[in-house]
All heavy atoms as an XYZ file, in Angstrom:
923
protein
N      10.713     14.157      3.138
C       9.998     14.571      1.947
C       8.508     14.591      2.263
O       7.997     13.748      2.981
C      10.279     13.585      0.811
C       9.472     13.862     -0.424
S       9.810     12.649     -1.713
C       8.980     13.434     -3.038
N       7.799     15.532      1.708
C       6.352     15.581      1.882
C       5.694     15.637      0.511
O       6.352     15.787     -0.518
C       5.948     16.785      2.740
O       6.324     17.984      2.091
N       4.390     15.507      0.495
C       3.618     15.512     -0.749
C       3.510     16.941     -1.264
O       2.865     17.777     -0.640
C       2.229     14.914     -0.508
C       1.298     14.843     -1.709
C       1.889     13.968     -2.799
C      -0.059     14.319     -1.281
N       4.125     17.188     -2.395
C       4.072     18.534     -2.964
C       2.724     18.764     -3.639
O       2.096     17.814     -4.120
C       5.193     18.725     -3.986
O       4.934     17.953     -5.147
N       2.264     19.996     -3.702
C       1.011     20.298     -4.402
C       1.074     19.886     -5.882
O       0.071     19.457     -6.442
C       0.869     21.810     -4.260
C       1.689     22.176     -3.072
C       2.818     21.176     -3.033
N       2.257     19.973     -6.479
C       2.408     19.586     -7.884
C       2.181     18.086     -8.074
O       1.482     17.669     -8.998
C       3.808     19.978     -8.410
C       4.071     21.466     -8.429
C       4.467     22.042     -7.054
O       4.900     21.268     -6.171
O       4.289     23.257     -6.876
N       2.771     17.280     -7.194
C       2.567     15.832     -7.288
C       1.116     15.485     -6.995
O       0.509     14.687     -7.711
C       3.490     15.075     -6.335
C       3.269     13.561     -6.268
C       3.415     12.920     -7.649
C       4.209     12.915     -5.283
N       0.538     16.065     -5.971
C      -0.855     15.787     -5.633
C      -1.771     16.097     -6.813
O      -2.697     15.336     -7.102
C      -1.274     16.601     -4.408
O      -2.611     16.303     -4.059
N      -1.483     17.184     -7.517
C      -2.305     17.568     -8.679
C      -2.137     16.603     -9.842
O      -3.062     16.418    -10.634
C      -1.954     18.986     -9.115
N      -0.986     15.960     -9.958
C      -0.745     14.990    -11.037
C      -1.426     13.650    -10.792
O      -1.678     12.892    -11.721
C       0.757     14.752    -11.218
C       1.447     15.847    -11.981
C       2.835     15.466    -12.521
N       3.433     14.241    -12.075
C       4.523     14.149    -11.307
N       5.117     15.225    -10.859
N       5.027     12.979    -10.976
N      -1.699     13.352     -9.534
C      -2.312     12.063     -9.204
C      -3.795     12.091     -9.536
O      -4.451     13.125     -9.440
C      -2.102     11.741     -7.723
C      -0.645     11.556     -7.310
C      -0.551     11.362     -5.803
C       0.006     10.402     -8.043
N      -4.314     10.931     -9.919
C      -5.732     10.809    -10.256
C      -6.464     10.194     -9.077
O      -6.623      8.982     -8.973
C      -5.902      9.967    -11.521
C      -5.311     10.637    -12.736
C      -5.487      9.776    -13.965
C      -4.785     10.423    -15.150
N      -4.651      9.503    -16.265
N      -6.912     11.056     -8.179
C      -7.665     10.638     -7.012
C      -9.064     10.239     -7.477
O      -9.605     10.835     -8.394
C      -7.750     11.783     -6.011
C      -6.398     12.346     -5.639
C      -5.777     13.417     -6.215
C      -5.496     11.854     -4.649
N      -4.557     13.624     -5.635
C      -4.357     12.686     -4.664
C      -5.546     10.804     -3.746
C      -3.280     12.488     -3.808
C      -4.478     10.607     -2.890
C      -3.364     11.438     -2.925
N      -9.646      9.221     -6.844
C     -11.008      8.828     -7.227
C     -12.015      9.833     -6.668
O     -11.642     10.825     -6.036
C     -11.316      7.379     -6.821
C     -11.469      7.178     -5.329
O     -11.592      8.116     -4.539
N     -11.455      5.923     -4.912
N     -13.284      9.578     -6.883
C     -14.338     10.515     -6.466
C     -14.350     10.742     -4.957
O     -14.824     11.781     -4.489
C     -15.704     10.002     -6.928
N     -13.811      9.786     -4.185
C     -13.747      9.924     -2.732
C     -12.429     10.554     -2.272
O     -12.150     10.604     -1.067
C     -13.918      8.560     -2.063
C     -15.291      7.963     -2.308
O     -16.274      8.729     -2.299
O     -15.374      6.735     -2.514
N     -11.592     10.979     -3.230
C     -10.309     11.584     -2.880
C      -9.257     10.571     -2.473
O      -8.345     10.880     -1.716
N      -9.390      9.341     -3.004
C      -8.479      8.259     -2.632
C      -7.707      7.757     -3.842
O      -8.144      7.904     -4.983
C      -9.270      7.100     -2.025
C     -10.129      7.426     -0.809
C     -10.952      6.221     -0.394
C      -9.266      7.920      0.346
N      -6.578      7.134     -3.556
C      -5.772      6.491     -4.583
C      -5.401      5.099     -4.066
O      -5.181      4.918     -2.856
C      -4.516      7.338     -4.917
C      -3.866      6.845     -6.194
C      -3.552      7.396     -3.765
C      -2.829      7.806     -6.768
N      -5.357      4.122     -4.968
C      -4.985      2.758     -4.594
C      -3.493      2.703     -4.269
O      -2.676      3.309     -4.965
C      -5.312      1.792     -5.724
N      -3.172      1.966     -3.221
C      -1.780      1.771     -2.813
C      -1.500      0.269     -2.742
O      -2.099     -0.431     -1.937
C      -1.518      2.422     -1.462
N      -0.617     -0.198     -3.609
C      -0.192     -1.595     -3.607
C       1.126     -1.647     -2.828
O       2.042     -0.864     -3.094
C      -0.008     -2.122     -5.040
C       0.515     -3.542     -5.029
C      -1.320     -2.021     -5.805
N       1.205     -2.574     -1.879
C       2.366     -2.646     -0.995
C       3.096     -3.962     -1.234
O       2.482     -5.031     -1.174
C       1.928     -2.539      0.485
C       3.133     -2.540      1.407
C       1.069     -1.296      0.707
N       4.397     -3.862     -1.517
C       5.213     -5.052     -1.749
C       6.396     -5.071     -0.786
O       6.872     -4.029     -0.342
C       5.709     -5.154     -3.207
C       4.560     -5.214     -4.190
C       6.645     -4.036     -3.564
N       6.846     -6.274     -0.496
C       8.016     -6.463      0.356
C       9.256     -6.057     -0.440
O       9.475     -6.538     -1.542
C       8.100     -7.933      0.777
C       9.212     -8.183      1.756
O      10.385     -8.189      1.317
O       8.934     -8.380      2.946
N      10.057     -5.180      0.122
C      11.231     -4.675     -0.590
C      12.225     -5.786     -0.910
O      12.798     -5.810     -1.992
C      11.913     -3.572      0.231
C      13.086     -2.955     -0.453
N      12.957     -2.149     -1.553
C      14.418     -3.049     -0.206
C      14.152     -1.752     -1.957
N      15.050     -2.286     -1.160
N      12.414     -6.726      0.013
C      13.419     -7.778     -0.170
C      12.969     -8.870     -1.124
O      13.769     -9.385     -1.912
C      13.791     -8.380      1.182
N      11.679     -9.246     -1.076
C      11.209    -10.410     -1.832
C      10.303    -10.057     -3.012
O      10.030    -10.920     -3.838
C      10.421    -11.355     -0.917
O       9.227    -10.683     -0.484
C      11.252    -11.798      0.281
N       9.793     -8.846     -3.037
C       8.796     -8.388     -4.020
C       7.457     -9.106     -3.879
O       6.623     -9.042     -4.776
C       9.323     -8.490     -5.456
O      10.380     -7.565     -5.644
N       7.227     -9.790     -2.747
C       5.906    -10.366     -2.476
C       4.894     -9.228     -2.373
O       5.162     -8.213     -1.726
C       5.879    -11.126     -1.142
C       6.655    -12.420     -1.166
O       6.988    -12.911     -2.269
O       6.945    -12.938     -0.064
N       3.729     -9.401     -2.994
C       2.657     -8.438     -2.826
C       2.062     -8.680     -1.445
O       1.553     -9.755     -1.160
C       1.578     -8.568     -3.919
C       0.447     -7.589     -3.672
C       2.181     -8.361     -5.298
N       2.148     -7.683     -0.578
C       1.699     -7.842      0.801
C       0.242     -7.461      0.989
O      -0.502     -8.180      1.659
C       2.564     -6.999      1.739
C       4.052     -7.364      1.767
C       4.806     -6.392      2.668
C       4.242     -8.800      2.221
N      -0.172     -6.343      0.412
C      -1.523     -5.858      0.657
C      -1.867     -4.760     -0.332
O      -1.006     -4.261     -1.055
C      -1.666     -5.322      2.083
C      -0.683     -4.214      2.420
S      -0.801     -3.597      4.102
C      -1.925     -2.233      3.879
N      -3.128     -4.402     -0.334
C      -3.607     -3.241     -1.074
C      -4.418     -2.430     -0.089
O      -5.147     -2.977      0.729
C      -4.480     -3.688     -2.254
C      -5.014     -2.557     -3.105
S      -6.524     -1.896     -2.404
C      -6.789     -0.500     -3.450
N      -4.242     -1.124     -0.135
C      -4.995     -0.243      0.752
C      -5.289      1.043     -0.001
O      -4.900      1.196     -1.161
C      -4.197      0.037      2.021
N      -5.973      1.946      0.662
C      -6.307      3.240      0.070
C      -5.580      4.343      0.813
O      -5.365      4.246      2.020
C      -7.820      3.482      0.143
C      -8.583      2.525     -0.701
C      -9.201      1.376     -0.280
C      -8.794      2.597     -2.106
N      -9.782      0.746     -1.353
C      -9.555      1.478     -2.488
C      -8.409      3.521     -3.092
C      -9.947      1.244     -3.796
C      -8.802      3.280     -4.406
C      -9.558      2.157     -4.739
N      -5.220      5.379      0.079
C      -4.590      6.558      0.660
C      -5.341      7.796      0.201
O      -5.783      7.862     -0.947
C      -3.145      6.697      0.204
C      -2.202      5.649      0.706
S      -0.544      5.958      0.057
C       0.416      5.510      1.489
N      -5.468      8.756      1.109
C      -5.875     10.097      0.687
C      -4.607     10.949      0.697
O      -3.509     10.436      0.977
C      -6.993     10.659      1.568
C      -6.591     10.825      3.015
O      -5.437     10.705      3.386
N      -7.563     11.130      3.856
N      -4.714     12.231      0.396
C      -3.494     13.036      0.325
C      -2.803     13.145      1.682
O      -1.575     13.182      1.751
C      -3.736     14.398     -0.314
C      -4.763     15.252      0.416
O      -5.437     14.756      1.340
O      -4.896     16.422      0.041
N      -3.560     13.147      2.779
C      -2.943     13.191      4.108
C      -2.165     11.909      4.405
O      -1.075     11.960      4.985
C      -3.989     13.408      5.202
C      -4.581     14.808      5.186
O      -3.913     15.738      4.673
O      -5.711     14.968      5.691
N      -2.720     10.768      4.014
C      -2.040      9.492      4.240
C      -0.750      9.424      3.426
O       0.292      8.989      3.931
C      -2.961      8.328      3.885
N      -0.814      9.841      2.167
C       0.385      9.824      1.335
C       1.421     10.804      1.868
O       2.614     10.478      1.957
C       0.035     10.130     -0.123
C       1.190     10.073     -1.122
C       1.957      8.759     -1.045
C       0.671     10.311     -2.535
N       0.988     11.983      2.260
C       1.912     12.961      2.828
C       2.568     12.411      4.092
O       3.786     12.513      4.271
C       1.193     14.272      3.129
C       2.120     15.326      3.689
O       3.058     15.745      2.959
O       1.945     15.727      4.852
N       1.790     11.802      4.968
C       2.327     11.238      6.205
C       3.317     10.111      5.905
O       4.374     10.015      6.537
C       1.194     10.723      7.089
O       1.709     10.192      8.281
N       2.992      9.274      4.927
C       3.887      8.183      4.538
C       5.212      8.734      4.034
O       6.280      8.246      4.410
C       3.222      7.309      3.463
O       2.051      6.703      4.024
C       4.166      6.222      2.961
N       5.154      9.749      3.184
C       6.385     10.338      2.647
C       7.194     11.026      3.742
O       8.425     10.997      3.722
C       6.046     11.342      1.547
C       5.418     10.762      0.277
C       4.959     11.888     -0.649
C       6.376      9.820     -0.428
N       6.521     11.622      4.698
C       7.197     12.364      5.760
C       7.806     11.452      6.814
O       8.939     11.653      7.241
C       6.212     13.345      6.432
O       5.690     14.226      5.421
C       6.879     14.171      7.509
N       7.051     10.419      7.218
C       7.483      9.557      8.330
C       8.139      8.263      7.881
O       8.773      7.588      8.685
C       6.296      9.182      9.226
O       5.385      8.357      8.471
C       5.586     10.421      9.758
N       7.937      7.880      6.613
C       8.398      6.604      6.061
C       7.732      5.407      6.759
O       8.254      4.300      6.744
C       9.916      6.493      6.089
C      10.594      7.546      5.229
C      12.091      7.395      5.178
N      12.537      6.428      4.205
C      12.881      6.703      2.950
N      12.801      7.930      2.518
N      13.295      5.750      2.145
N       6.554      5.634      7.335
C       5.745      4.553      7.906
C       4.475      4.451      7.082
O       3.844      5.466      6.775
C       5.397      4.852      9.366
C       6.654      4.812     10.224
C       6.412      4.625     11.667
N       5.583      3.483     11.984
C       4.955      3.339     13.143
N       5.066      4.253     14.064
N       4.220      2.283     13.381
N       4.092      3.229      6.701
C       2.889      3.028      5.891
C       1.666      3.589      6.594
O       1.288      3.112      7.661
N       1.060      4.605      5.987
C      -0.116      5.260      6.552
C      -1.211      5.252      5.505
O      -0.961      5.606      4.347
C       0.209      6.715      6.965
O       1.331      6.694      7.850
C      -0.967      7.365      7.651
N      -2.411      4.852      5.893
C      -3.491      4.621      4.937
C      -4.780      5.261      5.419
O      -4.875      5.727      6.552
C      -3.677      3.108      4.735
C      -2.371      2.439      4.377
C      -1.599      1.804      5.343
C      -1.886      2.492      3.076
C      -0.382      1.223      5.020
C      -0.666      1.915      2.745
C       0.075      1.288      3.724
O       1.285      0.745      3.394
N      -5.786      5.252      4.548
C      -7.105      5.772      4.897
C      -8.044      4.591      5.093
O      -8.210      3.745      4.201
C      -7.645      6.686      3.805
C      -9.013      7.189      4.111
C     -10.181      6.769      3.535
C      -9.376      8.161      5.091
N     -11.243      7.439      4.098
C     -10.776      8.299      5.054
C      -8.654      8.937      5.997
C     -11.464      9.176      5.886
C      -9.334      9.805      6.829
C     -10.725      9.921      6.759
N      -8.640      4.504      6.254
C      -9.616      3.464      6.531
C     -10.984      3.931      6.044
O     -11.542      4.888      6.593
C      -9.678      3.170      8.034
O     -10.782      2.326      8.307
N     -11.497      3.272      5.028
C     -12.821      3.650      4.514
C     -13.913      3.297      5.504
O     -14.911      3.997      5.605
C     -13.071      2.972      3.163
C     -12.112      3.466      2.086
C     -12.357      2.810      0.758
N     -12.201      1.360      0.869
C     -12.630      0.485     -0.020
N     -13.239      0.899     -1.123
N     -12.441     -0.802      0.145
N     -13.732      2.223      6.277
C     -14.770      1.833      7.231
C     -14.802      2.753      8.452
O     -15.868      3.100      8.948
C     -14.574      0.375      7.669
O     -13.320      0.205      8.290
N     -13.629      3.155      8.940
C     -13.565      4.018     10.120
C     -13.499      5.507      9.761
O     -13.614      6.353     10.647
C     -12.363      3.646     10.987
C     -12.456      2.248     11.580
C     -11.340      1.969     12.579
N     -10.007      2.301     12.117
C      -9.169      1.462     11.535
N      -9.524      0.206     11.322
N      -7.968      1.844     11.161
N     -13.270      5.783      8.477
C     -13.155      7.168      8.015
C     -12.075      7.931      8.781
O     -12.282      9.043      9.256
C     -14.505      7.900      8.119
C     -15.565      7.356      7.180
C     -15.247      7.691      5.726
O     -15.236      8.846      5.344
N     -14.982      6.666      4.920
N     -10.888      7.283      8.878
C      -9.767      7.924      9.550
C      -8.450      7.342      9.054
O      -8.416      6.244      8.489
C      -9.863      7.761     11.068
C      -9.770      6.330     11.537
C      -9.964      6.170     13.041
O     -10.496      7.107     13.669
O      -9.596      5.114     13.572
N      -7.370      8.078      9.291
C      -6.043      7.574      8.966
C      -5.665      6.448      9.906
O      -6.067      6.444     11.073
C      -5.003      8.690      9.099
C      -5.062      9.840      8.110
C      -4.008     10.884      8.460
C      -4.882      9.354      6.692
N      -4.898      5.487      9.389
C      -4.333      4.465     10.264
C      -2.902      4.177      9.823
O      -2.604      4.162      8.639
C      -5.166      3.192     10.321
C      -5.412      2.478      9.019
C      -6.360      2.781      8.097
C      -4.713      1.335      8.502
N      -6.295      1.907      7.040
C      -5.301      1.015      7.265
C      -3.657      0.563      8.966
C      -4.864     -0.056      6.479
C      -3.226     -0.500      8.182
C      -3.828     -0.803      6.965
N      -2.035      4.043     10.803
C      -0.635      3.734     10.559
C      -0.465      2.235     10.741
O      -0.786      1.698     11.804
C       0.281      4.514     11.529
C       1.746      4.161     11.280
C       0.055      6.012     11.400
N       0.009      1.581      9.701
C       0.175      0.128      9.746
C       1.080     -0.250     10.915
O       2.174      0.286     11.065
C       0.789     -0.363      8.425
C       0.922     -1.847      8.328
C      -0.417     -2.502      8.213
C      -0.247     -4.002      7.954
N      -1.490     -4.696      8.159
N       0.584     -1.125     11.767
C       1.349     -1.624     12.895
C       1.222     -0.816     14.163
O       1.822     -1.167     15.181
N       0.442      0.250     14.128
C       0.306      1.095     15.313
C      -0.230      0.316     16.512
O       0.202      0.526     17.643
C      -0.601      2.282     15.003
C      -0.444      3.439     15.943
C      -1.114      4.690     15.402
O      -2.307      4.637     15.066
O      -0.421      5.710     15.317
N      -1.158     -0.614     16.255
C      -1.680     -1.417     17.364
C      -1.074     -2.821     17.390
O      -0.880     -3.377     18.465
C      -3.219     -1.528     17.298
O      -3.589     -2.060     16.029
C      -3.871     -0.165     17.481
N      -0.746     -3.376     16.225
C      -0.242     -4.755     16.164
C       1.267     -4.860     16.344
O       1.783     -5.921     16.690
C      -0.601     -5.383     14.817
O       0.131     -4.751     13.766
N       1.975     -3.773     16.065
C       3.433     -3.821     16.087
C       4.028     -4.294     14.776
O       5.243     -4.349     14.623
N       3.181     -4.643     13.818
C       3.633     -5.142     12.510
C       3.807     -3.962     11.556
O       3.032     -3.771     10.640
C       2.652     -6.168     11.956
C       2.441     -7.327     12.865
N       1.270     -8.013     12.927
C       3.263     -7.910     13.777
C       1.369     -8.986     13.810
N       2.569     -8.932     14.350
N       4.844     -3.187     11.806
C       5.039     -1.921     11.108
C       5.632     -2.098      9.715
O       6.223     -3.124      9.399
C       5.931     -0.963     11.934
C       5.292     -0.635     13.263
C       7.318     -1.540     12.122
N       5.451     -1.063      8.919
C       6.034     -1.008      7.581
C       6.971      0.194      7.506
O       6.538      1.331      7.665
C       4.949     -0.841      6.510
C       4.059     -2.032      6.391
C       2.918     -1.802      5.426
O       2.589     -0.674      5.075
N       2.293     -2.876      4.994
N       8.244     -0.087      7.272
C       9.200      0.979      6.993
C       9.227      1.143      5.473
O       9.589      0.221      4.747
C      10.594      0.638      7.518
C      11.632      1.620      7.068
N      11.702      2.900      7.567
C      12.600      1.517      6.140
C      12.689      3.537      6.969
N      13.252      2.719      6.093
N       8.803      2.295      5.007
C       8.676      2.534      3.568
C      10.036      2.897      2.996
O      10.657      3.880      3.403
C       7.634      3.635      3.282
C       7.514      3.893      1.792
C       6.285      3.248      3.878
N      10.497      2.077      2.059
C      11.785      2.309      1.414
C      11.643      3.146      0.154
O      12.535      3.898     -0.193
C      12.414      0.963      1.043
C      12.619      0.008      2.202
C      13.927      0.246      2.926
N      15.070      0.152      2.075
C      15.890     -0.896      2.003
N      15.675     -1.946      2.746
N      16.927     -0.872      1.193
N      10.503      2.987     -0.553
C      10.340      3.650     -1.842
C       8.854      3.781     -2.148
O       8.071      2.910     -1.785
C      11.014      2.784     -2.910
C      11.056      3.339     -4.283
C      11.831      2.430     -5.248
O      12.087      1.247     -4.927
O      12.168      2.928     -6.317
N       8.480      4.874     -2.794
C       7.112      5.057     -3.279
C       7.210      5.413     -4.750
O       7.950      6.326     -5.130
C       6.369      6.187     -2.514
C       4.957      6.373     -3.080
C       6.299      5.872     -1.025
N       6.473      4.674     -5.565
C       6.447      4.920     -7.004
C       5.015      5.242     -7.428
O       4.061      4.783     -6.812
C       6.903      3.689     -7.785
C       8.308      3.248     -7.487
C       8.653      2.042     -8.318
N       9.952      1.492     -7.947
C      10.503      0.462     -8.548
N       9.868     -0.149     -9.544
N      11.681      0.026     -8.161
N       4.883      5.995     -8.509
C       3.590      6.315     -9.093
C       3.497      5.586    -10.419
O       4.454      5.598    -11.203
C       3.436      7.843     -9.309
C       2.101      8.170     -9.946
C       3.598      8.579     -7.989
N       2.356      4.951    -10.708
C       2.219      4.231    -11.969
C       2.051      5.205    -13.140
O       1.888      6.405    -12.950
C       1.090      3.205    -11.913
C      -0.287      3.798    -12.101
O      -0.501      4.967    -11.747
O      -1.167      3.084    -12.601
N       2.088      4.656    -14.347
C       2.077      5.467    -15.566
C       0.811      6.301    -15.719
O       0.843      7.367    -16.339
C       2.275      4.584    -16.793
S       0.990      3.330    -16.990
N      -0.307      5.847    -15.162
C      -1.565      6.593    -15.261
C      -1.771      7.562    -14.108
O      -2.710      8.357    -14.124
C      -2.763      5.626    -15.301
C      -2.789      4.792    -16.556
O      -2.422      5.312    -17.627
O      -3.162      3.607    -16.464
N      -0.946      7.458    -13.087
C      -1.083      8.337    -11.931
C      -2.257      7.996    -11.038
O      -2.669      8.816    -10.222
N      -2.794      6.751    -11.167
C      -3.949      6.402    -10.346
C      -3.662      5.309     -9.318
O      -4.559      4.827     -8.639
C      -5.142      6.015    -11.212
C      -4.879      4.814    -12.099
O      -3.780      4.213    -12.023
O      -5.783      4.463    -12.886
N      -2.390      4.928     -9.204
C      -1.983      3.922     -8.225
C      -0.575      4.246     -7.757
O       0.262      4.679     -8.561
C      -1.991      2.505     -8.846
O      -3.277      2.234     -9.399
C      -1.663      1.435     -7.822
N      -0.327      4.030     -6.476
C       1.035      4.145     -5.967
C       1.502      2.768     -5.518
O       0.697      1.925     -5.099
C       1.163      5.177     -4.818
C       0.922      6.585     -5.335
C       0.250      4.850     -3.663
N       2.803      2.556     -5.636
C       3.437      1.313     -5.222
C       4.381      1.639     -4.087
O       5.250      2.512     -4.230
C       4.211      0.694     -6.392
C       5.030     -0.545     -6.062
C       4.102     -1.741     -5.857
C       6.020     -0.829     -7.185
N       4.191      0.973     -2.959
C       5.085      1.158     -1.817
C       5.942     -0.084     -1.674
O       5.421     -1.207     -1.645
C       4.292      1.353     -0.522
C       3.681      2.718     -0.276
C       2.535      3.004     -1.220
C       3.233      2.832      1.163
N       7.242      0.108     -1.609
C       8.178     -0.978     -1.323
C       8.578     -0.790      0.140
O       9.062      0.276      0.513
C       9.371     -0.934     -2.256
C       8.960     -1.160     -3.716
C      10.140     -1.307     -4.638
N      10.939     -2.483     -4.333
C      10.665     -3.730     -4.749
N       9.606     -3.951     -5.508
N      11.458     -4.732     -4.425
N       8.322     -1.817      0.951
C       8.473     -1.683      2.402
C       9.301     -2.806      2.999
O       9.409     -3.893      2.425
C       7.095     -1.655      3.111
C       6.197     -0.567      2.535
C       6.404     -3.010      3.059
N       9.866     -2.524      4.163
C      10.402     -3.555      5.041
C       9.287     -3.831      6.035
O       8.930     -2.949      6.833
C      11.660     -3.070      5.760
C      12.832     -2.864      4.815
O      12.954     -3.622      3.839
O      13.621     -1.929      5.057
N       8.709     -5.011      5.959
C       7.573     -5.387      6.795
C       8.064     -6.111      8.037
O       8.835     -7.064      7.938
C       6.629     -6.290      6.003
C       5.444     -6.832      6.782
C       4.416     -5.755      7.088
O       4.063     -4.969      6.225
N       3.950     -5.729      8.322
N       7.600     -5.674      9.208
C       7.884     -6.359     10.464
C       6.659     -7.188     10.819
O       5.581     -6.638     11.030
C       8.167     -5.347     11.586
O       9.271     -4.549     11.207
C       8.454     -6.054     12.894
N       6.797     -8.508     10.839
C       5.673     -9.377     11.147
C       4.723     -9.499      9.975
O       5.007     -9.042      8.868
N       3.564    -10.140     10.206
C       2.589    -10.332      9.136
C       2.041     -9.002      8.633
O       1.860     -8.070      9.412
C       1.473    -11.152      9.785
C       1.953    -11.557     11.121
C       3.118    -10.719     11.473
N       1.765     -8.938      7.338
C       1.181     -7.721      6.764
C      -0.340     -7.740      6.866
O      -0.972     -6.696      6.961
C       1.597     -7.571      5.302
N      -0.940     -8.924      6.839
C      -2.398     -9.024      6.822
C      -2.975     -9.016      8.238
O      -2.385     -9.591      9.166
C      -2.831    -10.298      6.102
S      -4.613    -10.386      5.831
N      -4.134     -8.400      8.377
C      -4.793     -8.355      9.691
C      -5.218     -9.740     10.173
O      -5.500     -9.931     11.350
C      -6.005     -7.408      9.656
C      -7.143     -7.922      8.848
N      -7.180     -7.860      7.473
C      -8.283     -8.519      9.222
C      -8.300     -8.399      7.049
N      -8.996     -8.807      8.081
N      -5.229    -10.741      9.256
C      -5.575    -12.104      9.653
C      -4.385    -12.849     10.254
O      -4.539    -13.967     10.728
C      -6.105    -12.908      8.456
O      -5.049    -13.049      7.492
C      -7.313    -12.233      7.822
N      -3.196    -12.226     10.187
C      -2.001    -12.851     10.745
C      -1.144    -13.564      9.721
O      -0.143    -14.173     10.087
N      -1.526    -13.501      8.448
C      -0.723    -14.143      7.411
C       0.301    -13.161      6.851
O       0.166    -11.942      7.005
C      -1.595    -14.687      6.263
O      -2.326    -13.609      5.679
C      -2.546    -15.761      6.760
N       1.313    -13.726      6.199
C       2.394    -12.910      5.634
C       1.867    -11.844      4.682
O       2.277    -10.695      4.740
C       3.401    -13.816      4.919
C       4.472    -13.087      4.184
N       5.394    -12.271      4.815
C       4.773    -13.038      2.874
C       6.217    -11.758      3.915
N       5.862    -12.205      2.738
N       0.956    -12.233      3.806
C       0.355    -11.279      2.884
C      -1.161    -11.431      2.921
O      -1.686    -12.442      3.384
C       0.818    -11.476      1.414
O      -0.005    -12.430      0.762
C       2.263    -11.895      1.323
N      -1.846    -10.449      2.384
C      -3.310    -10.529      2.273
C      -3.724    -11.433      1.120
O      -4.917    -11.660      0.913
C      -3.894     -9.127      2.087
S      -3.685     -8.084      3.534
N      -2.756    -11.960      0.395
C      -3.032    -12.824     -0.749
C      -2.624    -14.272     -0.469
O      -2.359    -15.037     -1.387
C      -2.322    -12.272     -1.995
C      -2.807    -10.901     -2.356
C      -2.142     -9.769     -1.917
C      -3.959    -10.735     -3.111
C      -2.604     -8.501     -2.225
C      -4.433     -9.469     -3.429
C      -3.751     -8.353     -2.986
N      -2.590    -14.659      0.817
C      -2.237    -16.017      1.227
C      -3.456    -16.922      1.402
O      -3.361    -17.954      2.033
C      -1.477    -15.997      2.563
C      -0.018    -15.657      2.398
O       0.476    -15.667      1.264
O       0.634    -15.377      3.423
N      -4.609    -16.535      0.866
C      -5.825    -17.305      1.106
C      -5.841    -18.642      0.383
O      -6.605    -19.529      0.743
C      -7.071    -16.518      0.642
O      -7.000    -16.335     -0.778
C      -7.161    -15.175      1.357
N      -5.024    -18.787     -0.652
C      -5.045    -19.998     -1.448
C      -6.104    -19.969     -2.530
O      -6.149    -20.825     -3.404
N      -6.986    -18.990     -2.465
C      -8.037    -18.854     -3.478
C      -7.457    -18.199     -4.719
O      -6.926    -17.094     -4.671
C      -9.178    -18.002     -2.926
C     -10.365    -17.923     -3.847
C     -11.529    -17.212     -3.208
O     -11.520    -16.992     -1.981
O     -12.456    -16.875     -3.941
N      -7.551    -18.923     -5.832
C      -7.015    -18.413     -7.089
C      -8.101    -18.460     -8.148
O      -8.799    -19.450     -8.281
C      -5.816    -19.229     -7.525
C      -4.605    -19.001     -6.629
C      -3.462    -19.931     -6.974
N      -2.258    -19.616     -6.240
C      -2.040    -19.940     -4.977
N      -2.965    -20.571     -4.285
N      -0.912    -19.622     -4.379
N      -8.209    -17.395     -8.888
C      -9.191    -17.353     -9.965
C      -8.616    -17.911    -11.247
O      -9.352    -18.406    -12.100
C      -9.668    -15.913    -10.183
C     -10.275    -15.235     -8.954
C     -10.674    -13.812     -9.280
C     -11.470    -16.017     -8.437
N      -7.315    -17.827    -11.394
C      -6.628    -18.343    -12.571
C      -5.294    -18.865    -12.120
O      -4.555    -18.177    -11.404
C      -6.445    -17.222    -13.608
C      -5.822    -17.605    -14.934
C      -6.746    -18.566    -15.691
C      -5.588    -16.361    -15.775
N      -4.981    -20.094    -12.495
C      -3.727    -20.705    -12.102
C      -2.716    -20.567    -13.220
O      -3.052    -20.572    -14.408
C      -3.928    -22.187    -11.773
C      -4.852    -22.499    -10.604
C      -5.032    -24.000    -10.466
C      -4.273    -21.922     -9.327
N      -1.459    -20.485    -12.837
C      -0.383    -20.476    -13.822
C      -0.402    -21.796    -14.563
O      -0.542    -22.854    -13.970
C       0.953    -20.246    -13.132
N      -0.271    -21.731    -15.865
C      -0.269    -22.929    -16.696
C       1.080    -23.029    -17.388
O       1.374    -22.239    -18.284
C      -1.407    -22.863    -17.716
C      -1.524    -24.122    -18.562
O      -0.659    -25.028    -18.432
O      -2.479    -24.213    -19.326
N       1.887    -24.003    -16.964
C       3.229    -24.124    -17.517
C       3.211    -24.439    -19.007
O       4.161    -24.132    -19.705
C       4.023    -25.175    -16.755
C       4.341    -24.750    -15.340
C       5.125    -25.789    -14.587
O       5.669    -26.725    -15.230
O       5.215    -25.677    -13.357
N       2.152    -25.039    -19.520
C       2.121    -25.418    -20.927
C       1.656    -24.262    -21.814
O       1.762    -24.341    -23.023
C       1.212    -26.619    -21.147
O      -0.128    -26.273    -20.810
N       1.144    -23.191    -21.219
C       0.689    -22.042    -22.016
C       1.880    -21.293    -22.590
O       2.894    -21.125    -21.932
C      -0.143    -21.107    -21.146
N       1.751    -20.874    -23.827
C       2.848    -20.130    -24.462
C       2.346    -18.858    -24.994
O       1.584    -18.480    -25.588
C       3.489    -20.953    -25.547
C       4.155    -22.161    -24.935
C       4.855    -22.966    -25.995
N       5.312    -24.180    -25.362
C       6.547    -24.601    -25.425
N       7.423    -23.938    -26.078
N       6.896    -25.705    -24.838
């Protein structure tokens, strides 16, 4: 499958031509990472089923795991209700974060903690 012009037109790309991509583990639903995609990255992801993103710092496409071996096999791509975010459900090989942790949200830093007494 590739990115159709109709789907691309329905998506709300930001001023830089990017859309937010939230990546979750297909088996556990752990949030692994957030990255940016342009239409080429999304098209490549749909075509190859490998997580492909746009590097804002390098201004180029990058395929997750191309250098680290920690690849993402994309099982499903969903579009949110506003069309401004995509959700990728992946089978992750190895750590998802460039720091070597399972997810990019393993820092332990929390702005708000779950409160069991809150109703």
